[in-house]
N, C-alpha and C positions, 0 to 999 in steps of 0.2 A: 235604249237611245231614241230620243225624240227627233224626228226629221223636221227641220225648220224651213218650211217652204218659202216663207217671206224673205228670210236671209238669203236663200239661194237666188231668188228673183232679184234682190237688191244687188248682189255681186255680179250677176249676169248683165244687168242693165248698165251698171257703172263700167264694167269691162268693155261693153260694146262702145260706149262713149270714149273710153281709153283707146280702143283700136282706131277710131276715127281720128282722135287727137294725134296718134302716132303716124297714121297714114298721111296726115297733112304736114308732117315734119316738125311737130312741136316737141320741145325739150323742157325738162324740169329745172327749176332753180335749185342748184345744189347747196346754196348758202342761205336758204330760207331760215328765219328765226324760230327758235323753239316755242315762242309764244303763240305761233300759228295753230297749235293744237288745242288751245283754249283761249278764244278771243272773239271779238266782233271784227269781221274783216270787210273792209270796203273793197269792192271790185269796180274799177273805173279805168278808162272810159267804157261806157256800155252803149255801143252803137249798132249792134247786130245780134240776131238770135244765135249766131255762131259762138258768141262769147260764152253762152251757157254750156254748149257742147264741149268746147275746148276747156272750159273751167272745170267741169265735172271730170274730164279726162286727166287734167293736171292734178286735181286733188286725189284722185285714185292713184296716180303715179307717185305722189308724195306721201301717200297713206295718211293724209290729213282728214279728220272726221268732219268734213264740211256739211253744213245743213242750211236750209233756208226755210223761213216761216211762212205759213199760209193760213187763212181762216179754216177752222176745223170743219166747216161745212163741205170743203173740198175733199175731205177724207172719207168719202162714201163711195160705194160701187158706182161706176166702174173706174173712178179716178184714183182710188186709194192706193192700189199696188203701184201704179206708174209714178205718182207723186212721191210716195214713200221710198220707192226704189232709187230715186234720184237724189234723195236727201231731204225731202220735205218733212217738216214737223208741224203739227197743228197748233195754232194759237188758242189757248183757253182763256177767254175773258169772262169767266163766270164771276158772279157778284162777290164782293168782299164780304167777309163774315160780319154779320149784323149791319149790313148796308144794303140799300136799294140800288146802288150804282155798280155797274160793271167796272172791272179794273181796266186800265188803259192798255193799248197795244204795247207800249214801252214796258210796262210792268209785266205783261204776259210774256214777252220775249225774254226779259231779264230772268223771269222765273224758270225758264227752260234750263238755264245754267245750273240750277239747284239740283237737278236730277242727272247731270252728266259731269263726270270727272274730266272728260276731254270732249270738246265740241268747238267747232269753228263756225260761228253764225255769219253767213255771208249776206251782204246787203249791197244793192246797187242804188246809192243815194240820189242819183239823177232822177230815178223813178220812171224813166221813159227812154226809148232809143232815139227820141227826137231831142234837139237842143233845148236845155232847160237852164236858165241863168240863176235859178235858186234851187239848191239841193234840199232834199228832206234830211233833216239833221237828227232824227230820232236815234240813229246809230250811236251818237255820242252819249245820249241819255241812257240808252240800254247798257252800254259798256260801263258807265259810271255807276249805275244802279247795281249791276251784276259784279262790279269790282273786277273787271277783266280789261286787258289792254285792247287797243284798236290797232289792227295790222292793216297796212296799205298794200293792196294787190293790184297788179297791172298785167294785162295780156299784151305783150309786146309783139305786134304783128310784123315788125321788121326783123327781129332776131328769132321770132317764134319761141320765145321763152316766157313761161308763166312766172312772173316775178312777184316776190313778196319782199319788199325792199325796206320797209320802215315800220317801227313800232312806236305807238304813242300811248302814254299813260294818261287817261283823261283827268285833267285837273282844272284848267281854266277854259271855259267854252270858247270864248272869242280867240284867245291865243292858240288853242288847239286847232280850231277851224282854219285860221290863217296859215298855220303850219301845214295842214292837209292840202289847202289850195296851192301853196307854194310847191309842195311835192308833185302835185298833178299838173302843174303848169308845164306845158311842153309835151306832156304825154299824149300819144296818138292812139286812137282806136282804129278799127278796120276802116271806118269812114270818119276821118278827122273832122270834117265839116259838121258833124252831128254832135260834137262834144263841146260843152262850155263849162267853165268854172262858175262857182257861186259868187256873183259880183259883190255880195255883201261882205265877203271876207277875203277878197282878192283885189289888189290894186295893181294895174299894169305898170311896169317900169318902161323906160324908153326902149329897152332891148326886146320888149314883147310886142312891139307894134310892127 
């Protein structure tokens, strides 16, 4: 029997975050979609570092194989064990065969799905904990290229439920982005004033003012 030290560290770190998540009174979404086990998942609003802690705890609770991508340069000592234990996977942008150009980040992240039967690639498209009126939309292209659905996640700080409420099959970019913005309209993070929708794909109605 081979002792897997890395796997032990991974479980202990995630369990630690799970304990914090439980101590703060968070509960899991019992009706989450089965697609969450193989998807690109948007996590929004993202207004505090607590989102990451509670998010890791929620995924551990739901037994969803959540991952997040980072540049492979981060996966060296002393950061490798910490990042890997929390679900980090390195992005490999090595050059295409017979090409002098590296592959794009979108291609690199889509390629990760090829080596995993189950993986939930989590992305915070706002890209910052500060208000951003234009989201990074690479998540849509990753899902389209990898042929996986987009799941919409939300940490509801009022009910303390980590919700996974909607699944979108990427087909039409503009239409899908408008549907995503409509879903997140009215959603609140821990600090609501720090969250904004992408103005390019969302028009306020009279009820939103």
